[in-house]
C-alpha positions in Angstrom: 23.4 43.3 49.9 24.8 46.2 47.8 21.9 45.8 45.5 19.5 46.3 48.5 21.4 49.3 49.9 21.8 50.8 46.5 18.1 50.8 45.9 17.5 52.0 49.5 19.8 54.9 49.0 18.2 55.7 45.6 15.2 57.3 47.4 11.4 57.0 47.0 11.4 56.2 43.3 13.2 53.0 44.1 10.3 51.9 46.3 8.0 51.1 43.4 6.5 47.7 43.9 7.1 45.2 41.1 4.6 45.8 38.3 3.9 49.4 39.6 3.0 51.3 36.5 0.6 54.0 35.4 -1.9 51.4 34.1 -0.7 51.3 30.5 2.6 49.5 31.0 4.7 52.7 31.4 6.5 53.9 34.4 4.6 56.2 36.8 5.0 59.8 35.7 3.9 61.7 38.9 3.1 61.0 42.5 -0.4 59.7 42.8 -0.9 58.6 39.2 -1.3 55.0 40.2 -4.1 56.2 42.6 -5.9 58.0 39.8 -5.0 61.4 41.3 -4.1 64.6 39.3 -0.5 65.7 38.8 -1.1 69.1 40.5 -3.8 71.3 42.0 -6.7 70.2 44.3 -6.8 66.5 44.8 -3.1 65.9 44.0 -0.8 64.2 46.5 0.7 66.6 49.1 4.4 67.3 49.2 6.5 66.0 52.1 7.5 69.6 53.0 3.9 70.8 53.5 3.1 67.6 55.5 6.1 68.2 57.7 5.1 71.8 58.4 1.6 70.7 59.1 2.6 68.2 61.7 4.9 70.8 63.3 2.0 73.1 63.7 0.0 70.2 65.3 2.8 69.5 67.7 3.1 73.2 68.7 -0.7 73.5 69.1 -0.8 70.3 71.3 2.0 71.7 73.5 0.1 74.9 73.9 -3.2 73.2 74.7 -1.5 70.9 77.3 0.4 73.9 78.7 -2.9 75.7 79.4 -3.9 72.8 81.7 -0.5 72.3 83.4 0.6 75.9 83.8 2.9 77.0 85.6 4.5 73.5 85.1 5.6 72.3 81.7 3.1 70.0 79.9 5.5 67.0 79.7 3.7 64.0 78.3 0.4 65.7 78.4 1.3 67.2 75.0 1.2 63.7 73.6 -2.3 63.1 74.9 -3.4 66.4 73.4 -1.7 65.5 70.1 -3.4 62.1 70.0 -6.8 63.7 70.7 -6.5 66.5 68.2 -5.1 64.2 65.5 -7.5 61.2 65.9 -10.7 63.2 66.3 -9.9 65.8 63.6 -8.8 63.3 61.0 -11.6 60.8 61.8 -14.5 63.3 61.5 -13.2 66.2 59.4 -10.3 64.7 57.4 -7.7 67.2 58.5 -5.9 68.5 61.6 -5.4 72.2 62.3 -1.9 72.0 60.7 -3.5 70.3 57.6 -6.1 73.1 57.4 -3.4 75.8 57.7 -1.4 74.3 54.8 -4.4 73.3 52.6 -4.2 69.5 53.1 -6.6 66.8 53.9 -6.5 63.0 54.6 -8.6 60.9 52.3 -9.3 57.2 52.1 -8.0 55.6 48.9 -11.3 53.7 48.5 -13.2 57.0 48.1 -15.3 56.8 51.3 -15.9 60.3 52.6 -14.9 59.9 56.3 -11.6 58.5 57.4 -13.2 57.0 60.6 -11.9 56.4 64.1 -10.1 53.1 63.5 -8.0 54.4 60.5 -7.3 57.7 62.2 -6.2 55.9 65.4 -3.9 53.6 63.4 -2.4 56.6 61.6 -1.7 58.4 64.8 -0.2 55.4 66.5 2.1 54.7 63.6 3.1 58.4 63.4 4.0 58.3 67.1 6.5 55.5 66.2 8.2 58.0 63.9 9.7 55.5 61.4 6.5 54.9 59.5 6.1 58.6 59.1 9.5 59.1 57.5 9.5 56.2 55.0 7.4 56.8 51.9 6.8 55.3 48.5 6.7 56.7 45.0 3.2 58.1 45.6 4.5 60.1 48.6 2.4 57.9 50.9 4.1 57.1 54.2 3.9 53.7 55.8 1.2 54.9 58.2 -0.9 56.0 55.2 -0.4 52.7 53.5 -1.4 50.8 56.6 -4.5 52.9 57.1 -5.2 53.0 53.3 -5.2 56.8 53.2 -3.4 59.5 51.3 -2.8 63.1 52.1 -4.1 65.4 49.4 -3.8 69.1 48.5 -7.0 71.0 48.9 -5.9 74.1 47.0 
């Protein structure tokens, strides 16, 4: 048990799957190397901080949109409906949410197909809603919802 908790407390670098290397038998040197992504700049894996700020913007925008329709009452759970609509449609067809756009991020499929598509975007949103998949990530900075949907969040600039 102490071995399990010790690796769990060691952070994302301990989450490497057995045999996870950069392709030449050496350890991974940067986030996204195993996916063939650059270390920095456009196309590199987005940081957790930028992703967190992007989703915060999406949450606030969703609350504002829902508030427009429920005014003078508070939006209550209508904010969730607005968030699901904004997130699923924007990611499925454009690859980014308003928050992603603001912070220079986009969602891409790991298989290189251009559009994320509705099924993958819906799966991502449903798992983000559960919270835990969105706060557990691997050495490539991919959260569980990204791994399940076979996507990765990249820097655009």
